[in-house]
C-alpha positions as CSV (number, residue, x, y, z in Angstrom):
1,M,-52.7,-26.1,77.9
2,H,-52.2,-24.6,81.4
3,S,-51.4,-27.3,83.9
4,S,-54.2,-26.3,86.2
5,K,-56.8,-27.3,83.5
6,N,-55.9,-31.0,84.0
7,I,-58.6,-31.1,86.7
8,I,-61.4,-30.2,84.2
9,G,-64.1,-33.0,84.3
10,S,-62.3,-35.0,87.0
11,R,-65.5,-35.3,89.1
12,G,-68.2,-35.1,86.4
13,K,-69.3,-33.8,83.0
14,E,-72.3,-31.7,84.2
15,L,-70.7,-28.5,82.9
16,E,-68.8,-30.0,80.0
17,G,-68.4,-27.4,77.2
18,K,-69.7,-24.6,79.4
19,K,-67.9,-21.3,80.0
20,V,-68.4,-19.4,83.2
21,A,-67.3,-15.9,84.3
22,L,-66.5,-15.7,88.0
23,C,-66.6,-12.2,89.3
24,I,-64.9,-11.6,92.6
25,C,-65.7,-8.6,94.8
26,G,-63.7,-7.1,97.7
27,S,-65.0,-9.3,100.5
28,V,-63.0,-11.5,102.9
29,A,-65.0,-14.4,101.4
30,A,-62.8,-13.9,98.2
31,V,-60.4,-16.4,99.8
32,K,-63.0,-19.1,98.8
33,S,-63.1,-18.0,95.2
34,P,-60.1,-20.1,94.0
35,E,-61.7,-23.3,95.3
36,L,-65.1,-22.4,93.8
37,A,-63.4,-21.9,90.5
38,R,-61.7,-25.3,90.7
39,E,-64.9,-27.1,91.8
40,L,-66.7,-25.8,88.7
41,M,-63.7,-26.9,86.6
42,R,-63.9,-30.4,88.2
43,H,-67.4,-30.7,86.8
44,G,-66.3,-29.6,83.3
45,A,-66.4,-25.8,83.2
46,E,-64.0,-23.3,81.7
47,V,-63.8,-20.5,84.3
48,M,-62.9,-16.9,83.3
49,P,-61.9,-14.9,86.4
50,V,-62.9,-11.2,86.8
51,M,-61.6,-9.2,89.9
52,S,-62.6,-5.8,91.3
53,H,-60.0,-3.4,92.4
54,A,-60.9,-4.1,96.1
55,A,-60.7,-7.9,95.5
56,K,-57.0,-7.6,94.6
57,D,-56.4,-6.4,98.1
58,M,-57.9,-9.7,99.4
59,I,-56.2,-12.2,97.0
60,R,-53.7,-11.8,94.2
61,P,-54.8,-12.0,90.6
62,D,-51.9,-14.5,90.1
63,L,-53.8,-16.9,92.4
64,M,-56.9,-16.8,90.2
65,H,-54.7,-17.2,87.1
66,W,-53.2,-20.3,88.6
67,A,-56.5,-21.7,89.8
68,T,-58.3,-21.4,86.4
69,G,-55.4,-21.4,83.9
70,N,-57.0,-18.2,82.4
71,P,-55.8,-14.6,82.6
72,V,-57.6,-12.4,85.1
73,I,-59.7,-9.5,83.9
74,T,-59.2,-6.5,86.2
75,T,-59.6,-3.7,83.6
76,L,-61.2,-3.0,80.3
77,T,-58.9,-2.5,77.3
78,G,-59.1,-2.2,73.5
79,D,-60.0,-5.9,73.5
80,V,-63.5,-4.9,74.9
81,E,-63.4,-7.7,77.5
82,H,-67.0,-7.0,78.6
83,L,-68.3,-7.8,75.1
84,M,-65.9,-10.7,74.7
85,L,-67.3,-12.3,77.9
86,C,-70.9,-11.1,77.9
87,G,-71.8,-9.6,74.6
88,R,-74.0,-11.0,71.9
89,E,-71.3,-12.5,69.8
90,K,-70.3,-16.1,69.6
91,G,-67.9,-17.5,72.3
92,T,-69.3,-15.6,75.2
93,V,-69.9,-17.2,78.6
94,D,-72.9,-19.3,79.4
95,L,-73.3,-17.9,82.9
96,V,-71.9,-15.2,85.3
97,I,-71.3,-15.8,89.0
98,V,-70.6,-13.0,91.4
99,A,-69.1,-14.7,94.4
100,P,-68.6,-13.1,96.8
101,A,-70.9,-10.2,96.0
102,T,-70.8,-7.0,98.0
103,A,-73.7,-4.6,98.6
104,S,-71.9,-2.0,96.4
105,T,-71.8,-4.4,93.4
106,I,-75.4,-5.5,93.9
107,G,-76.6,-1.9,94.1
108,K,-74.7,-1.0,90.9
109,L,-76.2,-4.0,89.0
110,A,-79.7,-3.1,90.2
111,S,-79.3,0.5,89.2
112,G,-77.6,0.0,85.8
113,I,-74.4,1.7,86.9
114,D,-71.3,0.6,85.0
115,D,-68.5,2.8,86.4
116,T,-66.0,-0.1,87.0
117,P,-64.8,-2.9,84.8
118,M,-66.8,-5.5,86.8
119,A,-70.0,-3.3,86.8
120,T,-69.7,-2.9,83.1
121,I,-69.3,-6.7,82.6
122,L,-72.4,-7.4,84.8
123,T,-74.5,-4.7,83.1
124,T,-73.6,-6.2,79.7
125,A,-74.5,-9.7,80.9
126,L,-77.9,-8.5,82.1
127,G,-78.5,-6.7,78.9
128,S,-77.5,-9.8,76.8
129,G,-79.7,-12.1,78.7
130,I,-76.9,-14.2,80.2
131,P,-77.9,-15.9,83.4
132,I,-76.4,-14.4,86.6
133,I,-75.9,-16.0,90.0
134,V,-75.1,-13.7,93.0
135,A,-73.7,-15.1,96.2
136,P,-73.8,-12.2,98.7
137,A,-71.3,-11.8,101.6
138,M,-71.5,-8.8,104.0
139,H,-72.2,-7.9,107.6
140,L,-75.8,-8.3,108.7
141,S,-76.1,-4.6,109.4
142,I,-75.5,-4.1,105.7
143,S,-77.7,-7.0,104.4
144,D,-80.5,-5.8,106.6
145,N,-80.4,-2.3,105.1
146,P,-83.8,-1.8,103.4
147,I,-82.2,-0.3,100.3
148,V,-79.9,-3.4,99.9
149,R,-82.9,-5.7,100.4
150,E,-84.8,-3.7,97.8
151,N,-81.9,-4.0,95.3
152,I,-81.9,-7.7,95.8
153,R,-85.6,-7.9,95.3
154,R,-85.4,-5.9,92.2
155,L,-82.7,-8.1,90.7
156,K,-84.7,-11.2,91.5
157,T,-87.7,-9.8,89.5
158,L,-85.2,-9.4,86.6
159,G,-84.3,-13.1,86.7
160,V,-81.0,-12.8,88.7
161,E,-80.6,-15.9,90.9
162,F,-79.4,-15.5,94.5
163,V,-77.7,-18.1,96.7
164,E,-78.8,-17.0,100.1
165,P,-76.0,-16.3,102.6
166,V,-75.8,-17.9,106.1
167,A,-76.3,-15.6,109.1
168,S,-73.6,-16.3,111.6
169,E,-71.5,-14.2,114.0
170,G,-73.1,-11.0,113.0
171,K,-72.4,-11.6,109.3
172,A,-74.3,-12.8,106.2
173,K,-71.6,-15.3,105.2
174,M,-71.3,-16.5,101.6
175,A,-73.1,-19.8,100.9
176,S,-71.0,-22.9,100.7
177,I,-69.0,-23.8,97.5
178,E,-71.1,-26.9,97.2
179,E,-74.4,-25.0,97.2
180,I,-73.1,-22.4,94.7
181,A,-71.7,-25.0,92.4
182,G,-74.9,-27.0,92.6
183,L,-77.0,-24.1,91.4
184,V,-74.6,-23.4,88.6
185,M,-74.9,-27.0,87.4
186,R,-78.7,-26.9,87.8
187,M,-79.0,-23.8,85.7
188,L,-76.7,-25.0,82.9
189,Y,-77.7,-28.7,82.9
190,K,-80.4,-30.4,80.8
191,K,-83.9,-29.3,81.9
192,D,-86.0,-32.4,81.1
193,L,-87.3,-32.6,84.7
194,E,-88.2,-28.9,85.1
195,G,-91.6,-28.4,86.7
196,M,-91.7,-32.0,88.0
197,K,-91.7,-33.2,91.6
198,V,-89.4,-36.2,92.2
199,L,-89.4,-38.2,95.4
200,V,-86.3,-40.5,96.1
201,T,-85.7,-42.8,99.0
202,A,-82.1,-43.7,100.1
203,G,-80.2,-45.6,102.8
204,A,-81.0,-48.2,105.3
205,T,-83.8,-48.2,107.9
206,R,-83.2,-49.4,111.5
207,E,-85.6,-51.6,113.5
208,H,-84.9,-51.4,117.2
209,I,-84.6,-54.4,119.5
210,D,-84.4,-52.1,122.5
211,D,-83.4,-48.5,123.1
212,I,-79.8,-49.3,122.3
213,R,-79.7,-52.1,119.7
214,F,-81.2,-52.4,116.3
215,I,-81.1,-54.6,113.1
216,S,-80.3,-53.0,109.8
217,N,-78.3,-53.6,106.6
218,P,-75.2,-52.3,104.9
219,S,-76.8,-49.8,102.5
220,S,-74.8,-46.6,102.3
221,G,-77.4,-44.5,100.6
222,K,-75.0,-43.4,97.9
223,M,-77.1,-44.6,95.0
224,G,-80.2,-42.8,96.2
225,I,-78.3,-39.6,97.0
226,E,-76.9,-39.6,93.4
227,I,-80.3,-40.1,92.0
228,A,-81.7,-37.2,94.1
229,R,-78.8,-35.0,93.0
230,E,-79.4,-35.9,89.3
231,A,-83.1,-35.0,89.6
232,Y,-82.2,-31.7,91.2
233,L,-79.7,-30.8,88.5
234,R,-82.3,-31.6,85.8
235,G,-84.6,-29.0,87.3
236,A,-86.9,-31.1,89.4
237,D,-88.4,-30.1,92.8
238,T,-86.6,-32.9,94.6
239,L,-87.3,-34.5,98.0
240,L,-85.0,-37.2,99.5
241,V,-86.5,-39.5,102.1
242,C,-83.5,-41.1,103.7
243,G,-82.8,-43.6,106.4
244,H,-79.2,-44.0,107.7
245,V,-76.7,-43.0,105.1
246,D,-72.9,-43.2,105.1
247,A,-72.5,-40.5,102.4
248,E,-73.0,-36.7,102.7
249,V,-76.3,-35.4,101.3
250,P,-75.7,-32.1,99.3
251,H,-77.0,-29.1,101.2
252,Y,-79.2,-28.1,98.3
253,I,-81.2,-31.3,98.4
254,R,-84.4,-31.1,100.5
255,R,-84.6,-34.1,102.8
256,V,-86.7,-35.9,105.4
257,Y,-85.2,-38.4,107.8
258,A,-86.9,-41.8,108.4
259,E,-85.5,-44.0,111.1
260,S,-87.7,-47.1,110.5
261,T,-89.4,-48.7,107.6
262,E,-92.8,-47.6,108.9
263,E,-91.5,-44.0,109.2
264,M,-90.2,-44.2,105.7
265,M,-93.6,-45.5,104.5
266,R,-95.4,-42.6,106.2
267,A,-93.0,-40.0,104.7
268,V,-93.4,-41.4,101.2
269,M,-97.1,-41.6,101.4
270,A,-97.4,-38.1,102.9
271,N,-95.6,-36.7,99.8
272,L,-96.8,-39.1,97.1
273,R,-99.9,-37.3,95.8
274,R,-97.8,-34.2,94.8
275,S,-95.0,-36.3,93.2
276,N,-94.7,-37.0,89.5
277,I,-91.8,-39.5,89.8
278,V,-90.9,-41.8,92.7
279,V,-87.6,-43.7,92.9
280,L,-87.4,-46.2,95.7
281,A,-83.6,-46.7,96.0
282,A,-83.5,-47.2,99.8
283,A,-83.0,-50.5,101.5
284,P,-85.8,-50.6,104.1
285,S,-85.8,-53.5,106.5
286,D,-88.2,-56.3,105.6
287,F,-88.6,-57.5,109.2
288,A,-88.7,-56.0,112.6
289,P,-88.6,-57.4,116.2
290,A,-91.0,-56.3,118.9
291,R,-89.2,-53.4,120.5
292,R,-88.5,-53.6,124.2
293,S,-88.1,-50.5,126.4
294,G,-84.8,-49.7,128.1
295,K,-81.7,-51.8,127.6
296,I,-81.8,-55.6,127.6
297,S,-79.1,-57.0,129.8
298,S,-76.1,-58.3,127.9
299,R,-76.1,-61.4,130.1
300,A,-79.6,-62.4,129.2
301,M,-80.5,-65.1,126.7
302,L,-82.0,-63.2,123.8
303,R,-84.4,-64.7,121.3
304,L,-86.0,-62.5,118.6
305,T,-89.2,-63.1,116.7
306,L,-89.2,-61.0,113.6
307,H,-92.5,-59.9,112.0
308,P,-92.7,-58.9,108.3
309,L,-93.0,-55.2,107.5
310,P,-95.2,-53.7,104.7
311,K,-93.7,-53.1,101.3
312,I,-93.5,-49.5,100.3
313,S,-93.4,-50.5,96.7
314,D,-96.7,-52.4,96.8
315,N,-98.6,-49.3,97.9
316,I,-97.4,-46.6,95.5
317,K,-99.7,-47.3,92.5
318,K,-102.6,-48.1,94.8
319,V,-102.5,-44.5,95.9
320,K,-101.5,-42.7,92.7
321,K,-101.7,-44.7,89.4
322,S,-100.3,-41.9,87.3
323,V,-97.0,-41.6,89.1
324,K,-93.9,-42.9,87.4
325,L,-92.4,-45.5,89.7
326,V,-88.8,-46.8,89.6
327,L,-87.9,-49.6,91.9
328,F,-84.6,-51.2,93.0
329,K,-84.1,-54.9,93.6
330,A,-80.9,-56.2,95.3
331,E,-80.0,-59.9,95.2
332,S,-76.8,-61.7,96.2
333,R,-74.7,-64.2,94.2
334,V,-77.3,-65.0,91.5
335,G,-76.8,-65.3,87.8
336,E,-77.9,-62.5,85.5
337,Q,-80.9,-64.3,84.1
338,K,-82.2,-65.2,87.5
339,L,-81.6,-61.6,88.7
340,K,-83.6,-60.3,85.7
341,K,-86.4,-62.9,86.3
342,I,-86.8,-61.9,90.0
343,A,-86.7,-58.2,89.3
344,L,-89.3,-58.5,86.5
345,Q,-91.6,-60.3,88.8
346,K,-91.3,-57.5,91.4
347,L,-91.8,-54.9,88.7
348,K,-95.1,-56.5,87.5
349,K,-96.4,-57.0,91.0
350,S,-95.9,-53.4,91.9
351,R,-96.9,-52.1,88.4
352,A,-93.7,-50.2,88.3
353,D,-92.5,-48.3,85.2
354,M,-88.9,-49.5,85.6
355,I,-86.7,-51.5,87.9
356,V,-83.0,-51.4,88.6
357,A,-81.6,-54.8,89.7
358,N,-78.1,-55.5,91.0
359,D,-76.1,-58.3,92.6
360,V,-74.6,-56.9,95.8
361,G,-72.5,-60.1,96.1
362,K,-70.2,-58.9,93.5
363,K,-66.9,-57.5,94.9
364,G,-66.5,-53.8,94.7
365,M,-70.1,-53.2,93.6
366,G,-73.3,-52.1,95.4
367,F,-73.4,-51.5,99.1
368,G,-70.8,-48.9,100.3
369,S,-69.1,-48.6,96.9
370,E,-68.9,-45.7,94.5
371,Y,-69.5,-48.1,91.7
372,N,-72.3,-50.4,90.7
373,E,-73.3,-52.8,88.0
374,V,-77.1,-52.9,87.3
375,L,-79.7,-54.1,84.9
376,V,-82.3,-51.4,84.0
377,I,-85.4,-53.4,83.2
378,K,-88.7,-52.2,81.7
379,P,-92.2,-53.8,81.8
380,D,-91.7,-55.3,78.3
381,G,-88.7,-57.3,79.6
382,S,-86.1,-55.2,77.7
383,A,-83.0,-54.7,79.8
384,R,-79.9,-52.5,79.7
385,K,-76.8,-53.4,81.5
386,I,-74.8,-50.5,83.0
387,K,-71.6,-50.6,85.0
388,G,-69.8,-47.6,86.4
389,K,-70.0,-44.8,88.9
390,K,-73.3,-44.4,90.7
391,S,-73.5,-40.8,89.5
392,E,-73.3,-42.0,85.9
393,I,-75.9,-44.8,86.6
394,A,-78.2,-42.1,88.0
395,K,-78.0,-40.2,84.7
396,C,-78.8,-43.4,82.8
397,I,-81.8,-44.2,85.0
398,F,-83.5,-40.9,84.2
399,D,-82.5,-41.1,80.5
400,S,-84.1,-44.5,80.3
401,L,-87.2,-43.5,82.2
402,L,-87.8,-40.4,80.0
403,S,-86.9,-41.9,76.7
């Protein structure tokens, strides 16, 4: 096995067993193609590189061979590479990406022209019904050409997916590697949430004492972000309502920021009626002081009176009984049986469909960590213990909810 393939699956198994053809056109953005290939590999994919003649002037085929561990297709031979990759025989790729894609290649695909090896491969893929993702990269004066826009519109009606470029410095720059890889995973992942709307909360809220100071908690938001990402990959229309988070939210996740518990409550309620599933993974503050304007002098004696805040979880089923509700319950330094008892009481009070309980007092688990140890509890009292990466726990939560 080629040494570069040692990274396959190092970040996740979303693309395990999947084969992807990466077509690289002659754009300066081709310098990002090796990292895109390796990002897909880190999530389990086998990447087969295809380069146009112009792309070879931007990066060497040897670089893509090194990056993927697979030979680069630059011409068609007696091995009929276009059929090997994108025909109707067994062993063909599961998806084709064109990144970066030039206006020329987009135009050829839209017109059925196959006068180059890459054009023939893309024409074959479209004819075989293999999913295609296109990530354009060109000057704005080209992308604004009405014929180019019409070619893109035509391909979209044929089912070709586009990752929209970013307009900057007079250019339509190729979308981020994260966004392209996210769409690839969404298209090839399980589709058990397709057509559903999922609302997830994440992170800590902040309750201000004055204009400078606030009270909060150590929640990083990592668990909620992983849940939102998992919902997106499974095909859901996903909205993340997040407070303060210490982890990066993927660009492809739609989000609303909520500073305080009351703001988070309003955001959740505003989107509740059109949601099928609500997962409350955030750690909103339970108490708040009366906020004072300006800045309190650091020399003053300060005494705070905290008033309780409304529980978001108590209001979900009152507004929409049919929504699937998943709660989180954090305790510290309690035994497993007590943790389960407390969580089950909260589940029943809120009429939730499932609750995820964890002991944040355990070292290396919960707040701020990539790992967690949780009990996934259902209304009948059955519980499943899960320990591992938060990304894997997110998978188990939806598997349990949908089973």
